[in-house]
C-alpha positions, 0 to 999 in steps of 0.5 A: 688066228689069221692066215698070215700069222699061222703061216709065220708060226708054221715057218718058225716051228719048221726052222726050230725043227731043222735046228733040232735035227741038225743038232742031233748029228755032226752033219746032215743031207737034205734027204736026211733032214726031210725024213727027220722033220717031214718038211718038204724039200723045197721048203727045207732048202729055203729054211737052210738058206736062211740059216746059212745066211744068218750064220747059224748053219753052213753047207759043206762044199765037198759033200753038200751036207749041212751042219751047225756053226759055232754061232749057234752056241751064242743062243744058249748064253744069258742063262747060267752064264749070266749067273756065274758072271754076276754072282761069282765072277764080278766079286773076284774081278773087283778084288783083282782090280783093287789089287792091280789098279788097271781095268779088269774084264771077263770076256766070253766067246760067242759065235765068232768073237769075244764079248765083254760080259763084266768090266771094272773100267769105271772103277779104274783110275787108269782106264783110258777107253770106254769099255761098255758091256757087250763090247765085241772084239775079234777073237783072233786079235784079242788077248782073251780070244787067243787065250780061249782058243789056246786052252779050249778042247782041240775039237772045239778049237778046230771047229771055230778056226774052220768057221773063221777060215771061211769068213771074208772079214779082215779080222779073221785073216789069221785063220787062213795062215795056219802056221802063224796061228799055230805059232801064236797059240803054242806061245800062248800055251807056253806063256800061260796067257794070251796077249795083245799089244796095240792091235785094233786098240792102238793105245793099249795092250792086254793079257788074259787067262782062261776060266775053266769049267770041267773041260770047257773054257767058259770065259777069260779074265782080261786086264788092259793097260796103257801100251806106253807104260807096259809091254805084255811081258812086263804086265805078266811079270807083275800081274799074272799071279793075281790074275791066275788066282782070280781065275782059279777062285772063280773056277773053285766057286763054280765047282762048288755051285755045280758049274753055275 
């Protein structure tokens, strides 16, 4: 192995060691990380700068300790998540679409946004926009994102909102208006669904309900409708029952399969 390759491999292994050490506790100082990983402090600072720049870690300004961000959760997607979406979620999604006609989706939270992991837009005669798999939508502006935040565990919600609050992206501005955000999330819990109407996709609206596994929200069932045809309240009056049945059916099958 050439010198450059050995250096690159050592850098990768060191970065993984830092990620493991950060994962073992809520936050760590540079001294604690150096002791846990045996990485010299100058090298450790470079690794931490890289992780922070990529969004996987952050330095707390009040005490200079480092911790992982919610973006790290995205690294675990693509294993069991793909299995339950493909084998369990998609059949329920297609059945729901046949019943309500409007396009149906499953979206999951990864990092700082919701991502489309399954959709029936091709099968729906009422679809007016292309919704490719992997489509990213802002968590605070999406019906599925609001459903996820409203129904996920409180500690997880606070972590995500704290991360979004530190973002300079315009799509995350609501995270800095906690009163307005709390009001939206409280209304979402009271309604039993998240909603979006003409936000960032001006011709459509959406409503979404959570899919739970144990205490987690592993995804959301979402439907999209033409904004000139329905309001979120009207969509919920017609379709919330079938949507909840689909979500509960997915949850029941996941429970039988041990969460997979």
